[in-house]
Structure formats: C-alpha cells, structure tokens
DRENTINU-205554 format. One record per residue: residue number from 1; residue in three letters; x, y, z of N, C-alpha, C in turn. Coordinates in Angstrom, 2 decimals, padded with zeros to 5 digits, m for minus. Each point is the difference from the previous one (the first is absolute). Layout:
<lumgus>
   selo   tordren      n.px      n.py      n.pz     ca.px     ca.py     ca.pz      c.px      c.py      c.pz
    NUM       ALA         X         Y         Z         X         Y         Z         X         Y         Z
...
</lumgus>
This chain:
<lumgus>
   selo   tordren      n.px      n.py      n.pz     ca.px     ca.py     ca.pz      c.px      c.py      c.pz
      1       MET    052.79   m001.24    001.17   m001.36   m000.35    000.38   m000.06   m001.49    000.27
      2       PRO   m000.58   m000.40    001.15   m000.07   m001.42    000.33   m000.91   m000.76   m000.96
      3       THR    000.30   m001.26   m000.14   m000.84   m000.87   m000.80   m001.35   m000.18    000.70
      4       PRO   m001.08    000.05   m000.75   m001.31   m000.19    000.65   m000.13   m001.41    000.56
      5       ALA   m000.81   m000.11    001.03   m000.23   m001.30    000.62   m000.64   m000.95   m000.99
      6       PRO    000.36   m001.27    000.06   m000.65   m000.97   m000.90   m001.47   m000.12    000.34
      7       THR   m000.77   m000.39   m000.99   m001.41   m000.24    000.23   m000.12   m001.24    000.87
      8       SER   m000.71    000.13    001.11   m000.11   m001.11    000.94   m001.45   m000.43    000.14
      9       THR   m000.18   m001.29    000.18   m001.35   m000.51    000.22   m000.42    000.29    001.43
     10       ALA   m001.27   m000.13    000.26   m000.51    000.22    001.35    000.63   m000.98    000.98
     11       GLY    000.22   m001.22   m000.43    000.62   m001.01    000.86    001.43    000.36    000.35
     12       THR    000.75    000.49   m000.97    001.38    000.41    000.24    000.05    001.17    000.97
     13       LEU   m000.87    000.99   m000.22   m000.05    001.16    000.90   m000.34   m000.43    001.43
     14       ALA   m000.92   m000.94    000.13   m000.38   m000.47    001.34    001.17   m000.71    000.68
     15       GLN    000.76   m000.78   m000.78    001.16   m000.68    000.57    001.08    000.99    000.43
     16       LEU    000.24    001.01   m000.82    001.00    001.02    000.36   m000.43    000.77    001.24
     17       GLN   m001.29    000.32    000.10   m000.49    000.71    001.19    000.12   m000.88    001.24
     18       ALA   m000.26   m001.29   m000.14    000.14   m000.92    001.13    001.47   m000.12    000.40
     19       LEU    000.90   m000.05   m000.98    001.42   m000.06    000.29    000.45    001.28    000.72
     20       GLY   m000.44    001.14   m000.50    000.34    001.27    000.64   m000.49    000.07    001.43
     21       ALA   m001.23   m000.47    000.23   m000.56    000.00    001.35    000.80   m000.94    000.91
     22       ARG    000.44   m001.13   m000.54    000.80   m000.95    000.79    001.35    000.61    000.37
     23       LEU    000.60    000.72   m000.94    001.28    000.65    000.27   m000.16    001.10    001.06
     24       ARG   m001.07    000.78   m000.11   m000.25    001.05    000.99   m000.23   m000.63    001.38
     25       ALA   m000.77   m001.07    000.05   m000.26   m000.68    001.28    001.29   m000.55    000.60
     26       GLN    000.88   m000.56   m000.83    001.28   m000.52    000.48    000.85    001.13    000.57
     27       ARG    000.04    001.12   m000.72    000.79    001.14    000.46   m000.53    000.53    001.33
     28       HIS   m001.32    000.14    000.09   m000.59    000.45    001.26    000.24   m001.01    001.11
     29       GLY   m000.11   m001.28   m000.31    000.22   m001.05    000.99    001.42    000.01    000.55
     30       LEU    000.95    000.38   m000.84    001.39    000.08    000.44    000.29    001.34    000.69
     31       GLY   m000.94    000.92   m000.09    000.21    001.31    000.61    001.03    000.83   m000.74
     32       VAL    000.08   m000.17   m001.32    000.98    000.70   m000.82   m000.69    001.17   m000.69
     33       SER    000.62    001.16    000.04   m000.57    001.17   m000.66    000.12   m000.16   m001.52
     34       SER   m000.82    000.76   m000.72    000.07   m000.06   m001.46    001.35    000.52   m000.49
     35       THR    000.54    000.99    000.67    001.30    000.55   m000.39    001.10   m001.06    000.15
     36       ALA    000.02   m000.69    001.14    001.01   m001.03    000.23   m000.17   m001.18   m000.95
     37       ALA   m001.24   m000.42   m000.24   m000.24   m001.12   m000.91    000.42    000.36   m001.41
     38       ALA   m000.33    001.21   m000.44    000.39    000.43   m001.35    001.52    000.03   m000.13
     39       ALA    000.68    000.54    001.01    001.46    000.05   m000.05    000.60   m001.40   m000.03
     40       ALA   m000.53   m000.91    000.81    000.50   m001.38    000.02   m000.21   m000.70   m001.33
     41       ALA   m001.09    000.36   m000.70   m000.31   m000.64   m001.28    000.67    000.71   m001.18
     42       GLY    000.56    001.17    000.25    000.64    000.73   m001.09   m000.98    000.66   m000.94
     43       VAL   m001.16    000.36    000.51   m001.01    000.70   m000.80   m000.38    001.29    000.73
     44       SER   m000.68    000.88   m000.70   m000.45    001.23    000.65   m001.24   m000.30    000.85
     45       ARG   m000.29    000.92    000.90   m001.19   m000.15    000.84   m001.26    000.04   m000.86
     46       VAL    000.03    000.80   m001.06   m001.15    000.08   m000.92   m000.20   m001.34   m000.70
     47       THR    001.10   m000.62   m000.43   m000.12   m001.31   m000.66   m000.54   m001.04    000.99
     48       LEU    000.48    000.04    001.23   m000.53   m000.93    001.01   m001.51    000.20    000.16
     49       HIS   m000.43    001.25    000.06   m001.44    000.29    000.12   m000.76   m000.57   m001.19
     50       ARG    000.55    000.16   m001.20   m000.66   m000.53   m001.21   m000.05   m001.52    000.04
     51       ILE    001.05   m000.63    000.51    000.02   m001.46    000.13   m001.07   m000.44    000.99
     52       GLU   m000.09    000.68    001.13   m000.98   m000.37    001.01   m001.44    000.24   m000.48
     53       LYS   m000.18    000.82   m001.01   m001.32    000.19   m000.63   m000.26   m001.05   m001.08
     54       GLY    001.08   m000.68   m000.44   m000.15   m001.04   m001.02   m000.01    000.54   m001.41
     55       GLU    000.70    001.07   m000.26    000.01    000.59   m001.34    000.76   m000.90   m000.98
     56       PRO   m000.58   m000.26   m001.17    000.63   m000.91   m000.96    001.19    000.61   m000.75
     57       SER    000.17    001.32    000.05    001.09    000.62   m000.75    001.35   m000.09    000.72
     58       VAL    000.02   m000.42    001.25    001.25   m000.17    000.73    000.66   m001.30   m000.46
     59       THR    001.32    000.04   m000.16    000.69   m001.19   m000.51   m000.06   m001.17    000.99
     60       MET    000.07   m001.18   m000.55    000.02   m001.20    000.83    001.23    000.00    000.90
     61       GLY    001.11    000.53   m000.49    001.21    000.07    000.80   m000.20    000.85    001.25
     62       ALA   m000.73    001.10   m000.13   m000.28    000.85    001.17   m000.87   m000.75    001.00
     63       TYR   m001.02   m000.71   m000.48   m000.85   m000.80    000.89    000.87   m001.02    000.75
     64       LEU    000.87   m000.70   m000.72    000.84   m001.02    000.62    001.00    000.60    000.99
     65       ASN    000.54    001.17   m000.30    000.89    000.67    000.95   m000.71    000.31    001.30
     66       VAL   m001.23    000.47   m000.09   m000.78    000.31    001.21   m000.30   m001.29    000.76
     67       MET   m000.37   m001.05   m000.73   m000.28   m001.27    000.66    001.23   m000.49    000.76
     68       GLU    001.16    000.06   m000.63    001.22   m000.46    000.66    000.32    000.84    001.22
     69       ALA   m000.16    001.30   m000.12    000.28    000.89    001.14   m000.92   m000.28    001.18
     70       LEU   m001.20   m000.50   m000.28   m000.97   m000.31    001.05    000.05   m001.46    000.44
     71       GLY    000.99   m000.75   m000.50    000.15   m001.39    000.42   m000.93   m000.96   m000.69
     72       LEU   m000.49    000.36   m001.18   m000.90   m000.87   m000.76    000.70   m000.43   m001.29
     73       ALA   m000.49   m001.06   m000.60    000.55   m000.47   m001.27   m001.14   m000.45   m000.89
     74       LEU    000.16    000.15   m001.30   m000.97   m000.48   m000.97    000.58   m001.24   m000.65
     75       LEU   m000.62   m001.13    000.22    000.46   m001.25   m000.58   m000.99   m000.44   m001.06
     76       VAL    000.49   m000.49   m001.10   m000.86   m000.52   m001.06    000.21   m001.49   m000.04
     77       GLY   m001.07   m000.75    000.28    000.10   m001.45    000.07   m000.02   m000.65   m001.37
     78       ALA    000.15   m001.31    000.00    000.01   m000.77   m001.24   m001.29    000.16   m000.77
     79       ASP   m001.09    000.27    000.72   m001.29    000.18   m000.66   m000.21    001.45   m000.42
     80       ALA    001.09    000.83    000.07   m000.01    001.40   m000.39   m000.93    000.84    000.87
     81       THR   m000.23   m000.45    001.21   m000.82    000.75    000.93    000.91    000.83    000.90
     82       PRO   m000.11    001.33   m000.06    000.82    000.81    000.89   m000.45   m000.16    001.45
     83       VAL    000.97   m000.11    000.88   m000.29   m000.14    001.42    000.89    000.99    000.73
     84       MET   m000.60    000.84    000.84    000.80    000.93    000.79    000.24   m000.63    001.34
     85       THR    001.27   m000.05    000.39    000.34   m000.60    001.28    000.73    001.02    000.85
     86       GLY   m000.04   m000.24    001.26    000.73    000.84    000.94    000.59   m000.87    001.07
     87       PRO    000.44    000.59    001.09    000.63   m000.77    001.06   m000.89   m001.10    000.55
     88       GLU   m001.32    000.19   m000.08   m000.90   m000.98    000.58   m000.53   m001.00   m001.03
     89       ALA    000.49    000.06   m001.23   m000.61   m000.80   m001.05    001.00   m000.93   m000.67
     90       GLY   m000.50   m000.80   m000.87    000.53   m001.07   m000.78    001.44   m000.14   m000.42
     91       PRO    000.22   m000.45   m001.25    001.30   m000.43   m000.45    001.00    001.15   m000.03
     92       LEU    001.13   m000.19    000.65    001.01    001.03    000.07    001.29   m000.52   m000.62
     93       GLU    000.95    000.90   m000.20    001.13   m000.31   m000.85    001.24   m000.58    000.67
     94       ARG    000.17    000.13    001.31    001.25   m000.46    000.63   m000.34   m000.85    001.19
     95       SER    000.54   m001.19    000.04   m000.26   m000.88    001.13    000.78    000.45    001.23
     96       VAL   m000.53   m000.32    001.14    000.72    000.24    001.25    001.19   m000.94    000.04
     97       ARG    001.13    000.47    000.52    001.19   m000.84    000.07   m000.31   m001.31    000.71
     98       PRO    000.36   m001.15   m000.59   m000.31   m001.29    000.62    000.81   m000.26    001.26
     99       GLU    001.16    000.68    000.18    000.81   m000.27    001.17   m000.51    000.72    001.25
    100       SER   m001.19    000.59   m000.07   m000.55    000.70    001.15   m000.12   m000.96    001.17
    101       THR    000.17    000.55    001.19   m000.13   m000.81    001.20   m001.47   m000.29    000.25
    102       GLU   m000.27   m000.62    001.11   m001.36   m000.35    000.39   m000.95    001.17   m000.21
    103       PRO   m001.14   m000.22   m000.68   m000.93    001.10   m000.22   m000.46    000.61    001.32
    104       GLN   m000.01    001.32    000.02   m000.47    000.75    001.16   m001.27    000.74   m000.40
    105       ALA   m000.81    000.29    000.96   m001.16    000.83   m000.28    000.46    001.45    000.03
    106       ALA   m000.17    000.67   m001.13    000.37    001.42   m000.05   m000.96    000.76    000.89
    107       PRO    000.51    000.96    000.77   m000.89    000.77    000.87   m000.98    000.83   m000.83
    108       ASN   m001.16    000.30    000.58   m000.99    000.81   m000.71    000.46    001.44   m000.13
    109       GLU    000.73    000.51    000.99    000.54    001.35   m000.04    001.51   m000.09   m000.06
    110       ILE    000.60    000.58   m001.02    001.45   m000.05   m000.19    000.58    001.36    000.44
    111       PRO    000.80    000.03    001.06    000.61    001.27    000.43    001.14    000.39   m000.94
    112       LEU   m000.09    001.18   m000.59    001.01    000.44   m000.96    001.38    000.13    000.64
    113       ASP    000.06    000.37    001.26    001.30    000.17    000.66    000.77   m001.32    000.13
    114       SER   m000.69   m001.13   m000.06    000.66   m001.30    000.13    000.59   m000.50   m001.31
    115       TYR   m000.38    000.60   m001.12    000.43   m000.48   m001.31    000.50    001.19   m000.82
    116       PRO    001.32    000.26    000.03    000.56    001.20   m000.63   m000.29    000.15   m001.49
    117       GLU    000.10   m001.07   m000.75   m000.26    000.10   m001.44   m001.47    000.29   m000.28
    118       LEU   m000.90   m000.61    000.74   m001.42    000.28   m000.15   m000.27    001.47    000.32
    119       ARG    000.59    000.51    001.06   m000.18    001.40    000.38    000.49    000.91   m001.14
    120       ARG    001.13   m000.35   m000.61    000.54    000.80   m001.09   m000.90   m000.05   m001.24
    121       LEU   m000.58   m001.16   m000.27   m000.85   m000.16   m001.19   m001.40    000.60    000.18
    122       ALA   m000.44    000.15    001.23   m001.37    000.46    000.28   m000.08    001.52    000.06
    123       TRP    000.71    000.68   m000.87    000.04    001.46    000.00   m001.36    000.62   m000.26
    124       GLN   m000.85   m000.67   m000.76   m001.29    000.61   m000.37   m001.05   m000.12    001.09
    125       VAL    000.29   m000.69    001.08   m000.94   m000.16    001.10    000.45    000.94    001.12
    126       ALA   m000.18    001.29   m000.22    000.52    001.03    000.90   m000.60   m000.13    001.40
    127       GLY    000.85    000.05    001.00   m000.44    000.01    001.38   m000.37   m001.34    000.60
    128       ALA    000.02   m001.05   m000.78   m000.39   m001.32    000.51    001.14   m000.60    000.83
    129       GLN   m000.34   m000.60    001.12    000.96   m000.70    000.83   m000.08   m001.51   m000.24
    130       THR   m001.17   m000.46   m000.45   m000.21   m001.41   m000.29   m000.74   m000.13   m001.32
    131       LEU    000.11   m001.18   m000.60   m000.77   m000.36   m001.19   m000.69   m001.32    000.27
    132       THR   m001.13   m000.21   m000.66   m000.61   m001.33    000.09    000.88   m000.95   m000.81
    133       ALA   m000.19   m001.28    000.19    000.78   m000.99   m000.73   m000.19    000.16   m001.51
    134       GLN   m001.24    000.23   m000.43   m000.28    000.17   m001.42    000.67    001.26   m000.55
    135       GLU   m000.01    001.09    000.77    000.64    001.23   m000.43    001.52   m000.19   m000.11
    136       ALA    000.59   m000.69    000.98    001.44   m000.24   m000.02    000.39   m000.83   m001.22
    137       LEU   m000.76   m001.04   m000.29    000.28   m000.82   m001.17   m000.10    000.83   m001.28
    138       ALA   m001.02    000.85   m000.08   m000.17    000.86   m001.18    001.18    000.96   m000.16
    139       VAL    000.50    000.54    001.10    001.15    000.91   m000.06    001.23   m000.74   m000.50
    140       TYR    000.27   m001.19    000.54    001.15   m000.78   m000.47   m000.13   m000.31   m001.50
    141       GLU   m001.17   m000.47   m000.41   m000.18   m000.38   m001.41    000.11    001.20   m000.92
    142       ARG   m000.63    001.09    000.35   m000.02    001.19   m000.85    001.38    000.62   m000.13
    143       ASN    000.81   m000.08    001.04    001.29    000.69    000.03    001.19   m000.95    000.00
    144       TRP   m000.19   m001.24   m000.39    001.06   m001.01    000.07    001.26    000.46   m000.73
    145       ARG   m000.17    000.68   m001.12    001.17    000.43   m000.77    000.87    000.99    000.76
    146       HIS   m000.57    000.63    001.05    000.75    000.96    000.80    000.53   m000.62    001.29
    147       LEU   m000.29   m001.27    000.22    000.39   m000.67    001.24    001.48   m000.37   m000.05
    148       ASP    000.72    000.31    001.05    001.42   m000.38    000.12    000.03   m001.36    000.68
    149       THR    000.00   m001.07   m000.79   m000.08   m001.35    000.57    001.22   m000.33    000.85
    150       ALA    001.14    000.62   m000.29    001.20   m000.24    000.80   m000.16    000.58    001.41
    151       ALA   m000.84    001.02    000.14   m000.20    000.64    001.29   m001.10   m000.66    000.83
    152       LEU   m000.69   m000.97   m000.57   m001.09   m000.66    000.73    000.53   m000.80    001.18
    153       GLN   m000.59    000.22    001.15    000.32   m000.81    001.17   m000.74   m001.33   m000.13
    154       ALA    000.46   m001.01    000.69   m000.63   m001.32   m000.07   m001.47    000.08    000.40
    155       SER   m000.30    000.81    001.00   m001.40    000.12    000.46   m000.88    000.61   m001.08
    156       GLU    000.54    000.94   m000.78   m000.79    000.62   m001.06   m000.17   m000.95   m001.18
    157       ARG    001.04   m000.79   m000.30   m000.14   m001.03   m001.05   m001.10   m000.99    000.39
    158       GLN    000.00   m000.39    001.28   m001.01   m000.94    000.48   m001.39    000.63   m000.09
    159       LEU   m000.11    001.29    000.35   m001.29    000.69   m000.09   m000.52   m000.01   m001.44
    160       ILE    000.87    000.28   m000.96   m000.41    000.01   m001.40   m000.51   m001.37   m000.41
    161       ASP    000.74   m001.04    000.36   m000.43   m001.36   m000.32   m001.35   m000.33    000.64
    162       ASP   m000.15    000.37    001.28   m001.25   m000.29    000.71   m001.17    000.77   m000.60
    163       LEU    000.22    001.26   m000.36   m001.06    000.80   m000.62   m000.41   m000.60   m001.34
    164       ALA    000.98   m000.38   m000.81   m000.31   m000.58   m001.30   m000.74   m001.33    000.16
    165       ARG    000.43   m000.80    000.96   m000.64   m001.29    000.22   m001.44    000.18    000.48
    166       GLN   m000.20    000.91    000.93   m001.32    000.19    000.61   m000.96    000.81   m000.87
    167       HIS    000.51    001.08   m000.59   m000.89    000.93   m000.68    000.23    000.06   m001.50
    168       GLY    001.02   m000.67   m000.49    000.30    000.01   m001.43   m000.11   m001.35   m000.65
    169       HIS   m000.68   m000.94    000.67   m000.19   m001.35   m000.54    001.33   m000.67   m000.32
    170       GLY    001.02    000.27    000.83    001.28   m000.66   m000.14    000.91    000.64   m001.03
    171       ARG   m000.39    001.12   m000.55    000.81    000.65   m001.02    000.10    001.49    000.27
    172       LEU    001.07    000.58   m000.51    000.26    001.42    000.14   m000.02    000.61   m001.38
    173       LEU   m000.81    001.01   m000.23   m000.11    000.65   m001.30    001.12    001.03   m000.13
    174       VAL    001.06   m000.40   m000.68    001.12    000.92   m000.24    000.54   m000.18   m001.40
</lumgus>
C-alpha cells in the first residue's frame, strides 16, 4: 500500500498545480505526446498525468525527471528560491565553447535533414521536417547524453554554439 500523501498547505498545493500546468504547457508547446514524454522521463503515463495535475504524493524525483525530459531544470538559488528554467531562461550549467568562430545568427527554422545528429535526437517530434531555433536548442539540451559528439559535423557544432548564444544566454544546459 502506498504511503499517503503528506499534508500540504494551500500555498504548496497551488505551487504544485502551477508547476504541473507549466509542465503540461511545455509538453504541448513541444508537440510531444504524453506517452512519449512519460517514456522519455522514465515514468508511467498515469504518473505524468498526476504530475501535470500537481499531485503532492508524486515523488520529487519523478517531477524532476519529467522536467528534464521536457528541457526544463529546477534551480535553487542562494536565497533558496526555486527557479524553473528552460531553453529560453536564465542560468544554465555549461558554457558555450570559447573557441567558437564568429557568432552567426541561428536560423529561425532548422531543417532536420541538414543536421544528422539533431534529426536522430528529435525522435519525439514525429513528422517534423523543421524545428524552430528554440525547439532545436531544447532537443539538444534534453538529449545531450545521447549525442554522439564525435559524429558532429562542423556545421552542426556551429549551430549548437549559435543556438546557445542566441537562445540560451550563452550557455547550454547539459
């Protein structure tokens, strides 16, 4: 028998519901099905549904797995204020390589056929021929551990640097 949910204050419940709504909005924004998101996060579809509702009985680890699968991160600052970040937001963990060549403007639409590793990593975006710059950055960040860096062409390395510089505030969340 599962352990009962801890007693939560109204404020805590509201924060969990807001977090769940944010995760659902991110998943919908990426065009990822609940089945694919749950599989990527290593949770069941039912658990994903409970997370998106903001249920307090779901473990923090499950919430964080879903956040990572959707390209988001929970950072706790020095003032102990949790901040959720994504490809378009604040402090990230890995700097862009300093040896990058002249900064280029990343295109708004990234053709998957031009970037083999991106095409391989974008499995959850079924039928898409292009991704927006923000979507491409999110795919790289979310799936970095599966990226074959030895197989990266120079043009794709440059794209990653340009995306991180333009849309990741100069950093890549990996």
